[in-house]
C-alpha positions in Angstrom: 0.0 0.0 0.0 1.1 3.6 -0.5 -0.1 7.2 -0.1 -0.7 8.6 -3.6 -1.5 12.2 -2.5 -1.1 14.1 0.7 -2.9 17.4 1.4 -2.4 19.5 4.5 -4.0 22.8 5.4 -3.1 24.8 8.5 -1.5 21.7 10.0 1.6 22.4 12.1 3.8 24.7 9.9 2.1 23.7 6.7 -0.3 26.5 5.6 -1.1 24.6 2.4 0.6 21.5 0.9 -0.4 19.4 -2.0 2.1 16.6 -2.6 1.9 13.7 -5.1 3.8 10.6 -3.8 4.1 7.7 -6.1 4.9 4.2 -4.7 8.6 4.4 -4.2 11.3 5.7 -1.8 11.0 9.4 -0.9 13.8 11.2 0.9 12.9 14.5 2.5 16.0 16.6 3.1 15.9 19.8 5.2 17.4 21.5 8.2 15.9 21.2 11.6 12.5 22.9 12.3 11.5 23.1 8.6 8.6 20.6 8.7 10.1 17.2 7.8 8.8 15.5 11.0 5.5 17.3 10.7 4.9 15.6 7.4 5.5 12.2 8.8 3.4 13.0 11.8 0.5 13.9 9.5 0.6 10.6 7.7 0.8 8.7 11.0 -2.1 10.8 12.4 -4.3 10.0 9.4 -3.5 6.3 9.7 -4.0 6.0 13.5 -6.0 9.1 14.4 -3.4 9.8 17.0 -0.4 12.1 17.0 2.9 10.6 18.0 4.2 13.9 19.2 1.3 16.3 20.3 -0.1 16.0 23.8 -3.4 17.5 22.5 -4.8 17.7 19.0 -5.1 21.5 19.4 -1.3 21.6 19.0 -1.7 20.4 15.4 -3.7 23.5 14.4 -1.4 26.2 12.9 -1.4 29.5 14.8 -2.2 31.5 11.7 -5.4 29.4 11.3 -7.0 31.7 13.9 -7.1 34.4 11.3 -9.8 32.3 9.5 -13.5 33.0 10.2 -13.7 29.4 11.5 -10.1 28.3 12.5 -9.4 24.7 11.3 -6.7 22.3 10.3 -7.1 19.5 7.7 -5.2 16.5 6.6 -6.2 14.3 3.7 -4.5 11.3 2.0 -5.5 9.5 -1.1 -4.0 6.0 -0.8 -4.0 2.7 -2.6 -4.5 -0.6 -0.8 -4.9 -3.9 -2.5 -5.0 -2.1 -5.8 -8.1 -0.1 -4.7 -8.1 3.7 -4.3 -9.3 5.3 -1.1 -9.3 8.6 0.7 -8.9 9.4 4.4 -9.5 12.9 5.9 -9.4 14.4 9.3 -10.5 18.0 10.0 -10.0 19.8 13.3 -12.3 22.7 13.8 -12.1 25.3 16.5 -15.6 26.5 17.4 -17.1 28.8 20.0 -18.2 27.0 23.1 -21.8 26.5 23.8 -23.9 28.7 26.1 -21.7 31.7 25.3 -18.7 30.5 27.3 -15.3 32.1 26.6 -12.7 30.4 24.4 -12.9 27.8 21.6 -13.5 24.1 21.7 -12.0 21.6 19.2 -14.2 19.3 17.2 -12.8 16.5 15.0 -14.4 15.2 11.8 -13.1 12.0 10.2 -14.1 10.8 6.7 -13.2 7.6 5.0 -14.0 7.6 1.2 -16.1 10.7 1.8 -18.3 9.1 4.5 -18.2 10.2 8.2 -16.6 7.5 10.4 -15.6 7.0 14.0 -11.9 6.9 14.8 -11.9 3.2 15.6 -13.5 2.5 12.2 -10.6 4.0 10.2 -7.6 2.8 12.2 -6.0 0.0 10.2 -7.3 1.1 6.8 -3.9 2.7 6.0 -1.1 0.8 7.7 2.1 2.7 8.7 5.2 2.1 10.8 6.8 5.2 12.2 10.4 5.4 13.6 11.4 8.5 15.5 14.7 9.1 17.3 12.9 9.4 20.6 11.5 5.8 20.1 14.4 4.7 22.4 11.7 5.4 25.0 10.2 2.1 24.0 13.2 0.6 25.8 14.2 3.0 28.5 10.9 4.8 29.1 7.8 4.2 31.1 5.6 1.0 30.6 2.9 3.2 29.2 5.0 3.9 26.1 5.5 0.1 25.5 1.8 -0.6 26.0 0.9 2.2 23.6 3.2 0.9 20.9 1.7 -2.6 21.2 -1.8 -1.2 21.1 -1.2 0.9 18.0 0.4 -2.1 16.2 -2.5 -4.4 17.1 -5.2 -1.8 16.3 -3.8 -1.5 12.8 -4.1 -5.2 12.1 -7.1 -6.2 14.2 -10.3 -4.1 14.4 -11.7 -6.4 17.1 -8.8 -5.6 19.3 -9.3 -1.9 18.8 -13.0 -2.2 19.9 -12.1 -4.4 22.9 -9.4 -1.9 24.0 -11.8 1.1 23.7 -14.5 -0.7 25.7 -11.9 -1.8 28.3 -10.9 1.9 28.8 -14.6 3.0 29.3 -15.4 0.2 31.7 -12.1 0.8 33.7 -13.2 4.4 34.2 -16.6 3.3 35.5 -15.1 0.7 37.8 -12.5 3.1 39.2 -15.3 5.6 40.0 -17.2 2.9 41.9 -14.0 1.9 43.8 -13.6 5.6 44.9 -17.2 5.6 46.0 -16.6 2.3 48.0 -13.5 3.9 49.5 -15.8 6.7 50.9 -18.5 4.1 51.8 -20.9 5.6 49.3 -21.7 2.4 47.4 -22.1 -1.3 47.9 -19.3 -3.8 47.3 -21.9 -6.1 45.5 -22.0 -3.5 42.7 -18.4 -4.5 41.7 -19.6 -7.9 40.5 -21.2 -6.5 37.4 -18.2 -4.3 36.5 -15.8 -7.1 37.1 -17.6 -9.3 34.6 -17.6 -6.6 32.0 -13.9 -5.7 32.6 -12.8 -9.3 32.4 -14.6 -10.0 29.1 -13.0 -7.1 27.2 -9.8 -7.2 29.3 -9.3 -10.9 28.6 -9.6 -10.3 24.9 -7.0 -7.5 25.1 -4.6 -9.7 27.1 -5.0 -12.7 24.8 -4.3 -10.7 21.7 -1.3 -9.0 23.3 0.1 -12.3 24.3 -0.4 -13.6 20.7 1.3 -10.5 19.3 4.4 -10.9 21.5 4.5 -14.6 20.5 4.5 -13.6 16.8 7.0 -10.7 17.3 9.6 -12.8 19.1 11.2 -14.7 16.2 10.9 -11.6 14.0 12.6 -9.2 16.4 15.3 -11.7 17.3 16.2 -12.2 13.6 16.5 -8.4 13.1 18.6 -8.0 16.3 21.0 -10.7 15.2 21.4 -9.1 11.8 21.9 -5.6 13.2 24.6 -6.9 15.6 26.4 -9.4 13.4 24.8 -12.2 15.3 26.4 -11.0 18.6 23.1 -10.3 20.3 19.8 -12.3 20.7 16.6 -10.5 21.7 13.5 -11.9 23.4 10.3 -10.1 24.4 8.4 -11.0 27.5 4.9 -9.7 28.3 4.6 -9.1 32.0 1.1 -9.2 33.4 -0.6 -9.5 36.8 -2.9 -12.1 35.1 -1.6 -15.6 34.1 -1.8 -15.8 30.3 -1.7 -19.5 29.8 -4.4 -21.1 27.7 -7.1 -19.7 25.4 -9.0 -16.4 25.8 -11.7 -18.0 28.0 -9.1 -19.3 30.3 -7.5 -15.9 30.5 -10.8 -14.3 31.3 -11.3 -16.7 34.2 -7.7 -16.0 35.4 -8.4 -12.3 35.3 -11.6 -12.7 37.3 -9.7 -14.6 39.9 -7.0 -11.9 40.0 -9.6 -9.2 40.6 -11.2 -11.1 43.4 -7.8 -11.5 45.1 -7.1 -7.8 44.7 -10.5 -6.5 45.8 -9.5 -5.5 49.3 -6.4 -3.6 48.0 -8.4 -1.9 45.2 -11.2 -0.8 47.6 -8.6 0.7 50.0 -6.8 2.5 47.2 -9.8 3.4 45.1 -8.3 2.2 41.8 -8.0 -1.0 39.7 -4.6 -2.5 40.2 -4.8 -5.5 37.9 -5.3 -5.6 34.2 -3.9 -4.6 30.8 -3.5 -1.0 31.8 -0.8 -2.0 34.4 1.2 -4.5 32.3 4.6 -4.1 30.7 6.8 -5.4 27.9 10.4 -6.3 28.7 13.4 -7.1 26.4 16.2 -9.5 27.1 19.5 -9.0 25.3 21.4 -12.3 25.6 19.3 -13.0 28.6 19.9 -9.6 30.3 17.2 -6.9 30.8 17.9 -4.3 28.1 15.9 -1.6 30.0 18.1 -1.9 33.1 21.5 -2.9 31.7 21.5 -2.1 28.0 23.8 0.7 26.8 22.4 3.7 25.0 23.5 2.2 21.6 22.0 -1.2 22.5 18.7 0.4 23.5 18.5 2.3 20.2 19.2 -1.0 18.3 16.5 -2.7 20.2 14.0 0.1 19.4 14.9 -0.2 15.7 14.5 -4.0 15.8 11.0 -3.6 17.3 10.0 -1.3 14.5 11.3 -3.6 11.8 9.6 -6.5 13.5 6.4 -4.5 13.6 6.8 -4.0 9.8 7.2 -7.7 9.2 4.2 -8.6 11.4 1.9 -6.1 9.6 3.0 -7.5 6.2 2.3 -11.1 7.4 -1.1 -10.2 8.7 -2.3 -7.9 5.9 -0.5 -9.3 2.9 1.0 -5.9 2.1 3.9 -3.9 3.4 2.9 -0.9 5.4 4.1 2.6 4.6 7.4 3.2 6.3 7.9 6.6 8.0 11.5 7.1 9.2 12.6 10.3 10.9 16.3 11.0 10.8 17.0 7.3 11.5 20.3 7.1 9.5 22.1 9.6 11.8 21.5 7.4 14.8 23.3 4.3 13.2 26.9 3.4 12.3 27.7 3.0 8.6 27.3 -0.8 8.5 23.9 -0.8 10.3 22.7 2.1 8.3 23.5 0.3 5.0 21.7 -2.9 6.2 18.7 -0.9 7.3 18.4 1.0 4.0 18.7 -2.3 2.0 16.0 -3.9 4.3 13.4 -1.1 3.9 13.9 -0.8 0.2 11.5 -3.8 -0.2 8.6 -1.7 1.0 6.2 -0.3 -1.5 6.6 3.2 -0.1 9.2 4.8 2.3 9.2 8.4 3.5 12.6 9.1 5.1 13.8 12.4 6.5 17.4 13.6 6.9 19.4 16.7 7.4 22.3 15.3 5.4 22.1 13.2 2.3 25.6 12.0 2.8 24.5 9.6 5.6 22.5 7.6 3.0 24.1 5.1 0.7 24.5 6.0 -3.0 22.4 2.9 -4.0 19.6 4.0 -1.8 19.6 7.5 -3.1 19.6 6.3 -6.7 16.3 4.6 -6.1 14.8 7.6 -4.3 12.8 10.7 -5.2 14.5 13.6 -3.4 12.6 16.5 -1.8 13.7 19.7 -0.2 11.7 20.8 2.9 12.0 24.5 3.7 9.7 26.5 6.0 6.6 24.4 5.4 7.1 24.0 1.6 8.2 20.8 -0.2 9.9 21.0 -3.6 11.3 18.2 -5.8 15.1 18.0 -6.0 15.3 15.2 -8.5 16.4 11.6 -8.0 15.9 8.4 -9.8 
């Protein structure tokens, strides 16, 4: 699959962009703070409905958009999947608040092939894998970063997982509210039984699918790690959960229910759910040693890259097509040998968007196959290329 056309209006530093992107390698060259990463962010945002960088969607709306009668930002992609053409569009509109309140409120509109859709209905229609320099946080950062990566990966290949995860979040919020009420003796403990059953049903589905994903990723990520390190390092993933994950989904649901019963006294005292997918973690063993605790900075970066390439392979296996690869300044983080291997590996994708500040870090063979673009102050112009 590939993005055929990208259109941005008032998004980040792009006042207006219309870019035709044939199915091939695209190298976006530019200095820092010119808009290279913003372009990759826009494609990822369209594919997943989530920004990898912004803490709120309002940050995506360009400041100059406030000069419009109705301030807005818009991103649209025309893309091809399975030989079929599709369009995906997200519009962010800043509107006056109701009842005459001061300030503006943000409203998001999503359209797939021209028809309004919910976010969960469009995730996975366009598959992408994004690598950012800060993705080393997948190794040395908080467990939430690792859960988020696993969730975004699974949501792109399994709509049922996306629905279960969304429902789990809503039920968890309700259950936590009840636990806080119990903490203050404003509710009956018997009310937990209903919410426990609901939480276990969707939480068990999330846990089972995450366990499956880690099982599928393990041989893929180990193969990449061995190649990147000249067979010097093995890499194994372990999913850490407060719920035993042996058996099928029904068995996991039962184990989750038992874990909640065992934790009920603690949860009532604390007013929060302490067991479930929202508390789990993903760990990495390099030659049997925890990479998060003992890995060097270089090793952690290599692990993060191996995770992304394994994600690419898993998506290709499950969908039958290579995802669009979005690589932000990845070459500058690698030594010459690893960079050359990476560039050769990703060249098999139908479409690659790669940013760099220096073309010299890329191999001549890679550049010969690429369309080159210059990114300057929110404009993108062709430089030539193969």
